[in-house]
Wavefront OBJ file of the C-alpha trace (Angstrom):
o trace
v 229.956 138.434 100.182
v 227.312 140.750 98.705
v 226.350 138.033 96.189
v 225.942 135.534 99.046
v 223.520 137.852 100.903
v 221.396 138.344 97.785
v 221.306 134.608 97.151
v 220.181 133.981 100.749
v 217.399 136.583 100.453
v 216.157 135.047 97.189
v 216.318 131.538 98.657
v 214.403 132.601 101.799
v 211.765 134.268 99.615
v 211.143 131.076 97.639
v 211.114 128.922 100.773
v 208.594 131.277 102.383
v 206.459 131.229 99.254
v 206.426 127.435 99.185
v 205.328 127.289 102.838
v 202.550 129.841 102.326
v 201.129 127.772 99.467
v 201.129 124.548 101.488
v 198.108 122.286 101.740
v 197.339 120.155 104.762
v 195.883 116.698 104.474
v 194.494 114.650 107.322
v 194.409 110.953 106.447
v 195.240 111.728 102.809
v 198.699 111.808 101.175
v 197.663 114.253 98.430
v 195.469 117.070 99.782
v 193.484 118.894 97.107
v 192.420 121.856 99.262
v 194.015 124.055 101.909
v 192.546 121.627 104.453
v 191.568 118.212 103.085
v 190.081 115.762 105.593
v 189.550 112.143 104.602
v 187.475 110.889 107.510
v 184.880 112.012 110.015
v 184.810 115.493 111.488
v 183.586 116.310 114.985
v 182.703 119.824 116.096
v 182.574 121.386 119.535
v 179.090 121.135 120.993
v 177.572 123.275 123.735
v 174.485 122.419 125.662
v 174.547 118.659 125.377
v 173.152 117.249 127.605
v 172.474 120.530 129.471
v 171.349 123.249 127.052
v 172.257 126.938 127.082
v 169.462 128.806 128.872
v 167.932 131.957 127.418
v 168.085 135.406 128.989
v 165.263 137.770 129.895
v 164.079 140.586 127.627
v 166.900 143.056 127.000
v 169.482 140.744 128.591
v 169.917 137.965 126.031
v 172.261 135.041 126.654
v 175.388 135.504 124.526
v 176.383 132.834 122.022
v 180.114 132.950 121.435
v 181.574 129.462 121.727
v 180.928 126.143 120.055
v 179.442 125.138 116.731
v 176.400 123.010 117.574
v 174.461 124.626 120.392
v 171.271 123.400 122.050
v 169.114 126.327 123.180
v 166.606 126.189 126.030
v 164.432 129.297 126.057
v 162.579 129.694 129.330
v 159.284 131.433 129.947
v 160.268 135.079 130.415
v 163.856 134.340 129.280
v 163.718 133.320 125.616
v 166.506 135.526 124.165
v 169.897 134.607 122.708
v 172.380 136.936 120.958
v 175.108 136.280 118.395
v 178.391 138.211 118.258
v 178.881 141.071 115.813
v 179.231 139.443 112.372
v 182.166 141.725 111.484
v 184.193 140.345 114.416
v 183.777 136.693 113.434
v 183.915 136.352 109.615
v 183.323 132.793 108.487
v 181.919 131.703 111.862
v 179.222 129.037 111.590
v 176.685 128.087 114.247
v 174.123 125.303 114.211
v 171.447 126.258 116.740
v 168.548 124.086 117.876
v 165.666 125.031 120.135
v 165.173 121.960 122.320
v 162.221 123.397 124.225
v 158.801 121.936 123.501
v 156.925 124.939 124.924
v 158.862 128.227 124.410
v 160.020 129.909 121.179
v 163.714 130.911 121.162
v 164.443 134.465 119.968
v 167.750 135.178 118.232
v 169.388 138.626 118.042
v 172.817 139.917 116.949
v 175.265 142.432 118.410
v 175.895 143.570 114.838
v 175.039 142.635 111.279
v 171.661 141.967 109.762
v 169.949 138.631 109.291
v 169.586 137.490 105.680
v 167.722 134.383 104.593
v 169.806 132.203 102.267
v 168.135 133.579 99.138
v 167.144 137.088 100.272
v 168.543 140.503 99.369
v 166.854 142.342 102.242
v 167.309 141.811 105.952
v 164.925 139.893 108.145
v 163.832 141.882 111.193
v 165.187 140.647 114.517
v 164.484 138.539 116.364
v 164.693 135.349 114.373
v 162.258 132.952 116.001
v 162.975 129.266 116.491
v 159.597 127.836 117.499
v 159.108 125.228 120.198
v 157.011 122.955 118.017
v 156.899 122.349 114.313
v 159.319 123.380 111.604
v 162.258 125.772 111.941
v 163.535 124.483 115.322
v 167.069 124.286 113.889
v 169.000 127.025 112.083
v 172.436 127.151 110.457
v 173.795 130.690 110.574
v 177.012 131.945 108.941
v 178.877 135.252 109.241
v 180.027 136.682 105.903
v 182.083 139.305 107.741
v 179.289 141.892 107.571
v 175.988 140.115 108.213
v 174.497 136.767 109.194
v 173.094 134.432 106.526
v 170.725 131.795 107.836
v 169.315 128.531 106.552
v 166.367 126.827 108.225
l 1 2 3 4 5 6 7 8 9 10 11 12 13 14 15 16 17 18 19 20 21 22 23 24 25 26 27 28 29 30 31 32 33 34 35 36 37 38 39 40 41 42 43 44 45 46 47 48 49 50 51 52 53 54 55 56 57 58 59 60 61 62 63 64 65 66 67 68 69 70 71 72 73 74 75 76 77 78 79 80 81 82 83 84 85 86 87 88 89 90 91 92 93 94 95 96 97 98 99 100 101 102 103 104 105 106 107 108 109 110 111 112 113 114 115 116 117 118 119 120 121 122 123 124 125 126 127 128 129 130 131 132 133 134 135 136 137 138 139 140 141 142 143 144 145 146 147 148 149 150
């Protein structure tokens, strides 16, 4: 009986190990990564067609849900704030200022802003202007800070 219990424990260990090393494929019979998607990918969008409105100074509108988010800063209410980077490691946002007259200002509850190739933080707020370049930003939490790409 003792031998049977040991054999069951060893068998359960190997079965658990096999499951933990599993790869998932969507539309592919042989996934090559933990998640391997052969097809199109759609992400949750916020603010289409009605954008997320900004908050007034000191009371920024929180960004916490979605991946692609359209921002509408309003005169006197141009501020948006990201969650603390340590609470959302790996989180990615694609933010676009859809205003043609007001610059969107981006803050964070925690974690500095680092440009993709920088070793020092960028002072908050990050500005997404109403006209011209830099209306769209991709921002990624590394578990400590936010890295952004314009």
